[in-house]
N, C-alpha and C positions, 0 to 999 in steps of 0.2 A: 562138829567135824572137820570144818575147813581150819578151823582155830588149832586142833591138833596138828595137822598135819603143817601148820604153817609154825608153829613151834617147834614141832622134829627138825622139820628141813635147817630153820634157824640155828636150833640147835648142835646140829653138823656139820655146818658152815664153821662156826665158832669155834668147834671142838674138833676141826680139822687141825694137824701137828704142821701142815703148812702154814695154815694163819697164824698158828701162833708162834712160828718162828720169823715171821718178816718183822722188818724195822719200823718202829717208831718213831716219830718226828726226833725224839731224843736221841737216837741210835747214832755211833759216832758212825764219821765212815770210815772204810776198809783202813783206807790211810791212816788217817788218824789212828786208829786202833794197833797198826803194825808200830808208828811210831812210839805208842806208849811200850809196846811189848818189847823193843829192839833200837837204841838212839840211833844206829846207824840209818836207818832209814830217812832220818833229817837229812841226807847228806843224796840223796835223791829224790828228784819230785816224782810225784805221783805220774807213771809211765804211761796207764793205763787210764780208760774212761771208768771202769770197773770200780778202781780205787780210788774215787772222789764220788761215790755214793755208798749209802747207808748200808751197813753191814751188818746183821745179826749172827754172833756165835754160841754154838749152843751151850760149850764150854770152852775152857783156857787151852786144850789139846786142838782143839777143831780150830782154834787162833792160830796157834804154830803149827798148824798145818799148813794152814794157808799162807803163812809167814813163809815157809820153804819154797810151796810151789810157786810163788813169787820171787824168791830170791834166785830160785833155779830159773827161772823165765827171764831173770834183769842179766842173770851171768851168762846164760846161752844167747839172748838177743847183743849181749854186748862183748863179745870175747874181747881178750888185748891184741895191742897190736905187736907185731914182729915174734910170735911165739915161735920155736922152732916144731918141726912136725912133732919132735917126740915129746917138748912141751905141751902141743895140742892133743897128742892121744893122752894123755897121763890127767891133761883139763877136762876132756870129754870123758873118763874114766872115772874120776872125781865127781862130775856131775851127776853121774849115773847114780853113785852110791849114797848122794842126795836126796836123792828122787826116789831110790829104793826104801830110803830112811824114812821121806816124808809119806811115801805110802802107806808103809809099816805102821805107823802111828803111834811107835813105843815111844814115848816120851819120859826123860828121868823128871821125877817130881822135886822142885824145891821145898825144902821142909826148913 
């Protein structure tokens, strides 16, 4: 009986989707994957601890969504100097469009 309980518990732990999505030692860092997705990331060193950690993405769309989230974060944290008030408002409006696009998660497919 103990063996059955042990096997059942092990099966639940191993088949848990959260465990299946964890990074293994061969998983590249989030930053490495972002650089592969978009070459312009190489111009911006990893600016958060999270970017230097291995990260697994369930699919290409998940990586794109993360790319957009990090791009938005970077742009919000690093506003350009000397924008007029109108330019600042336009920039914030465009960042909100980017945010909504990333949240919607409907991205074109390259064929």
